[in-house]
C-alpha positions as CSV (number, residue, x, y, z in Angstrom):
1,X,-8.0,-23.7,-5.6
2,X,-10.0,-23.4,-2.3
3,X,-8.2,-23.8,1.0
4,X,-5.5,-22.0,3.0
5,X,-3.0,-20.2,0.7
6,X,0.7,-21.3,0.7
7,X,3.6,-18.9,0.4
8,X,5.0,-19.1,-3.2
9,X,7.7,-16.5,-2.8
10,X,9.4,-14.3,-0.2
11,X,10.7,-10.8,-1.0
12,X,13.0,-8.9,1.3
13,X,13.2,-5.1,1.5
14,X,16.2,-3.3,0.1
15,X,17.6,0.2,0.7
16,X,16.5,2.9,-1.8
17,X,16.4,6.7,-2.2
18,X,13.4,8.6,-3.6
19,X,11.9,12.1,-3.7
20,X,14.4,14.8,-2.8
21,X,16.7,12.3,-1.0
22,X,14.5,10.3,1.3
23,X,16.2,7.1,2.5
24,X,13.7,4.3,2.5
25,X,13.4,0.6,2.0
26,X,11.8,-0.8,-1.1
27,X,9.9,-4.1,-0.8
28,X,9.0,-4.2,-4.5
29,X,8.8,-1.7,-7.4
30,X,8.5,-3.3,-10.8
31,X,5.8,-4.9,-12.9
32,X,5.2,-8.5,-11.9
33,X,2.2,-10.6,-12.9
34,X,2.3,-12.4,-9.5
35,X,1.8,-9.0,-7.7
36,X,-0.9,-7.6,-10.1
37,X,-2.5,-5.1,-9.5
38,X,0.1,-4.0,-6.9
39,X,3.1,-2.1,-8.4
40,X,5.2,-0.8,-5.5
41,X,5.6,-1.0,-1.8
42,X,7.9,1.3,0.1
43,X,8.7,1.4,3.8
44,X,9.7,4.9,5.0
45,X,11.2,4.9,8.4
46,X,14.0,6.4,10.4
47,X,14.9,7.9,13.8
48,X,17.0,10.5,12.0
49,X,15.1,13.5,10.4
50,X,18.0,13.9,7.9
51,X,16.8,10.6,6.3
52,X,13.3,11.9,5.5
53,X,13.0,15.7,6.0
54,X,13.7,16.5,2.3
55,X,10.5,14.8,1.5
56,X,8.7,14.3,-1.8
57,X,8.3,17.7,-3.5
58,X,5.7,18.4,-6.2
59,X,5.6,15.5,-8.7
60,X,2.9,14.0,-11.1
61,X,1.0,10.7,-11.1
62,X,-1.3,9.2,-13.7
63,X,-2.9,5.8,-14.1
64,X,-2.5,4.6,-10.5
65,X,-3.7,4.9,-6.9
66,X,-1.2,5.7,-4.2
67,X,-2.0,4.7,-0.6
68,X,0.0,6.2,2.3
69,X,-0.3,4.6,5.7
70,X,1.5,6.5,8.4
71,X,2.2,4.5,11.6
72,X,4.1,7.2,13.4
73,X,5.0,10.8,12.4
74,X,3.5,13.7,10.5
75,X,3.3,14.4,6.8
76,X,2.0,17.7,5.1
77,X,0.5,17.2,1.7
78,X,-1.0,19.3,-1.1
79,X,-2.2,18.6,-4.6
80,X,-3.4,20.1,-7.9
81,X,-7.1,19.5,-6.8
82,X,-6.6,22.1,-4.1
83,X,-6.4,19.7,-1.2
84,X,-4.1,20.8,1.6
85,X,-3.7,19.2,5.0
86,X,-1.7,16.9,7.4
87,X,-1.8,13.2,8.1
88,X,-0.5,12.0,11.4
89,X,0.1,8.7,13.2
90,X,-2.5,6.1,12.2
91,X,-3.9,8.1,9.3
92,X,-4.3,7.0,5.7
93,X,-4.1,9.0,2.5
94,X,-5.8,7.2,-0.5
95,X,-5.3,9.0,-3.8
96,X,-6.6,7.9,-7.2
97,X,-4.4,9.8,-9.7
98,X,-6.6,8.9,-12.6
99,X,-6.0,11.2,-15.6
100,X,-3.4,13.2,-13.7
101,X,-2.6,14.8,-10.4
102,X,0.4,16.8,-9.2
103,X,1.1,16.5,-5.4
104,X,3.7,16.7,-2.7
105,X,4.2,14.8,0.5
106,X,6.5,16.5,3.0
107,X,7.4,14.7,6.3
108,X,7.8,16.9,9.3
109,X,10.3,16.5,12.1
110,X,9.1,14.0,14.6
111,X,10.2,13.0,18.1
112,X,11.1,9.3,17.9
113,X,10.7,7.0,15.0
114,X,9.0,8.2,11.7
115,X,7.4,5.2,10.0
116,X,5.0,4.8,7.1
117,X,4.2,2.8,4.0
118,X,3.3,3.7,0.5
119,X,1.5,1.2,-1.8
120,X,0.8,1.8,-5.5
121,X,-2.2,0.0,-7.0
122,X,-2.6,-0.1,-10.7
123,X,-5.8,1.2,-12.4
124,X,-7.5,-0.7,-15.2
125,X,-7.3,0.8,-18.7
126,X,-10.9,1.9,-18.5
127,X,-10.2,4.0,-15.4
128,X,-6.7,5.4,-16.2
129,X,-8.1,8.7,-17.5
130,X,-10.9,9.0,-14.9
131,X,-11.3,12.0,-12.7
132,X,-8.7,12.1,-9.9
133,X,-10.0,11.5,-6.4
134,X,-8.4,12.2,-3.0
135,X,-9.4,10.6,0.3
136,X,-8.0,11.4,3.7
137,X,-8.8,8.7,6.2
138,X,-8.3,9.8,9.9
139,X,-7.1,7.1,12.3
140,X,-10.3,7.7,14.4
141,X,-12.5,6.4,11.4
142,X,-10.5,3.2,11.0
143,X,-12.2,0.4,13.0
144,X,-10.1,-2.0,15.1
145,X,-11.5,-5.4,15.8
146,X,-10.5,-8.4,18.0
147,X,-11.6,-11.4,16.0
148,X,-9.8,-13.9,18.2
149,X,-7.8,-14.0,21.4
150,X,-4.5,-12.2,21.0
151,X,-5.4,-10.8,17.5
152,X,-6.2,-7.2,16.7
153,X,-6.9,-5.9,13.2
154,X,-7.2,-2.3,11.9
155,X,-9.6,-2.5,8.9
156,X,-8.7,0.2,6.4
157,X,-10.3,-1.5,3.4
158,X,-12.1,-4.8,3.3
159,X,-13.9,-6.6,6.1
160,X,-13.0,-8.5,9.3
161,X,-15.5,-9.9,11.8
162,X,-18.4,-8.0,10.2
163,X,-16.6,-4.6,10.3
164,X,-15.9,-2.9,7.0
165,X,-13.1,-0.4,6.5
166,X,-13.8,3.2,5.6
167,X,-12.2,2.9,2.1
168,X,-14.8,1.6,-0.3
169,X,-15.9,1.9,-3.9
170,X,-12.4,1.3,-5.2
171,X,-12.1,-0.4,-8.6
172,X,-9.7,-3.2,-7.6
173,X,-12.0,-4.3,-4.7
174,X,-9.0,-4.1,-2.3
175,X,-8.5,-5.2,1.2
176,X,-5.9,-3.4,3.3
177,X,-5.6,-4.8,6.8
178,X,-3.2,-4.2,9.7
179,X,-2.9,-7.4,11.9
180,X,-1.2,-7.5,15.3
181,X,-0.8,-10.9,16.8
182,X,0.4,-11.6,20.3
183,X,3.2,-14.1,20.8
184,X,1.9,-17.6,19.8
185,X,-1.4,-16.3,18.5
186,X,-2.9,-17.8,15.3
187,X,-5.7,-16.5,13.0
188,X,-7.3,-17.7,9.8
189,X,-8.7,-14.9,7.6
190,X,-11.0,-15.5,4.6
191,X,-9.9,-14.0,1.3
192,X,-11.4,-14.0,-2.2
193,X,-10.2,-16.9,-4.3
194,X,-8.5,-15.6,-7.5
195,X,-7.4,-12.3,-5.9
196,X,-3.8,-11.4,-5.4
197,X,-2.8,-11.6,-1.7
198,X,0.4,-10.2,-0.2
199,X,1.5,-10.2,3.4
200,X,4.3,-7.9,4.7
201,X,5.8,-8.4,8.2
202,X,6.2,-5.0,9.8
203,X,7.5,-6.3,13.1
204,X,8.2,-9.6,14.9
205,X,8.2,-12.9,13.2
206,X,6.1,-16.0,12.5
207,X,4.7,-18.2,9.9
208,X,2.1,-17.9,7.1
209,X,0.4,-20.7,5.4
210,X,-1.2,-24.1,6.1
211,X,-0.1,-26.2,9.1
212,X,3.3,-24.8,10.3
213,X,3.5,-22.5,7.3
214,X,6.5,-20.6,5.9
215,X,8.7,-18.7,8.4
216,X,8.9,-15.0,7.9
217,X,10.8,-12.2,9.7
218,X,10.5,-8.4,9.9
219,X,11.0,-6.8,6.5
220,X,9.8,-9.7,4.4
221,X,6.9,-9.9,2.1
222,X,5.0,-13.2,1.4
223,X,3.5,-13.7,-2.0
224,X,0.6,-16.1,-1.6
225,X,-0.8,-18.7,-4.0
226,X,-4.5,-19.1,-4.6
227,X,-7.0,-20.2,-2.0
228,X,-9.8,-18.7,0.1
229,X,-8.0,-18.2,3.4
230,X,-4.8,-16.9,4.9
231,X,-3.4,-18.5,8.0
232,X,-1.2,-16.4,10.3
233,X,0.9,-17.9,13.2
234,X,2.9,-15.5,15.4
235,X,6.3,-16.4,16.8
236,X,7.6,-15.9,20.3
237,X,8.0,-12.2,19.8
238,X,4.5,-11.7,18.2
239,X,4.0,-10.4,14.7
240,X,2.5,-7.4,13.0
241,X,1.5,-7.9,9.4
242,X,0.0,-5.7,6.7
243,X,-2.2,-7.8,4.4
244,X,-3.1,-6.5,0.9
245,X,-5.4,-8.2,-1.5
246,X,-7.1,-7.1,-4.8
247,X,-8.5,-8.3,-8.1
248,X,-5.7,-8.7,-10.7
249,X,-6.1,-6.7,-13.9
250,X,-4.1,-8.9,-16.3
251,X,-3.5,-5.9,-18.6
252,X,-0.2,-4.7,-20.2
253,X,1.9,-2.3,-18.1
254,X,3.8,0.6,-19.5
255,X,5.6,2.3,-16.6
256,X,8.1,5.1,-16.3
257,X,8.7,7.0,-13.0
258,X,5.4,8.2,-11.5
259,X,3.2,7.3,-14.5
260,X,1.8,3.9,-15.3
261,X,-0.2,3.3,-18.5
262,X,-0.9,0.4,-20.8
263,X,1.2,1.4,-23.9
264,X,4.4,3.4,-24.7
265,X,2.3,5.8,-26.8
266,X,0.2,6.6,-23.7
267,X,3.4,7.3,-21.7
268,X,4.7,9.5,-24.5
269,X,1.4,11.5,-24.4
270,X,1.5,11.9,-20.7
271,X,5.1,13.2,-20.6
272,X,4.3,15.5,-23.6
273,X,1.4,17.0,-21.7
274,X,3.7,17.5,-18.7
275,X,6.0,19.5,-20.9
276,X,3.2,21.6,-22.5
277,X,1.2,22.2,-19.3
278,X,-1.9,20.1,-20.2
279,X,-1.3,17.2,-17.9
280,X,-3.9,18.0,-15.2
281,X,-7.3,17.5,-16.8
282,X,-9.7,18.1,-13.9
283,X,-9.5,20.9,-11.4
284,X,-11.5,21.6,-8.3
């Protein structure tokens, strides 16, 4: 239905441990038709290097895209395509695992708070065995716009105020936007009707939805109903919100660990190939 989207559900982050012992907060991480095509959202943040320095050593992915957005800190990465490098504060790593990639993400000691997010986006059946692709998106290439007084937006994917983000040509037609609203600021952003839209409060508090909207605080995710706009209303302490939207796939999900396919047989094949050394199909 057209109009401003209402919040249908609120999800709060919970503690989790991943990789070689990284302490993080999981916002969601299981198949859910209401979140389709999004599969997982993790918040990785701490002032104590002991919570993150063990990192995420070499591990495989197939059938998904992983998006890492680093707000502060440094992460070294490498993969089976031959990519090696570092992402730092404000950078984005957008990786399409396709038919199979093996990579590692290793946080480095950082003065102050280390904070980042990883989002998993499902690939449609027709693209699950496509050639892997890796994109490193430096902070300097991400436009920041001021579409209204007291509102700043970093446009990673999608469009705001005529500015398009550097991440394009992605199957799910995603938007990935980082909103920062000053205390009391409001903003209405157009979205595609029929697409899944999620809003995660990184800092501060406020309301999302028509009129007064639904109150949300730091660490909460709003799942939004259908409509063609999202309305954000910052509270007295301002609000920073990550907004994700994409076209739902409406396909069966077979998921185990870092691999997401459509059937159990495809999962069995993937893990069999990991065992016999034929998992990676394309090499640089």
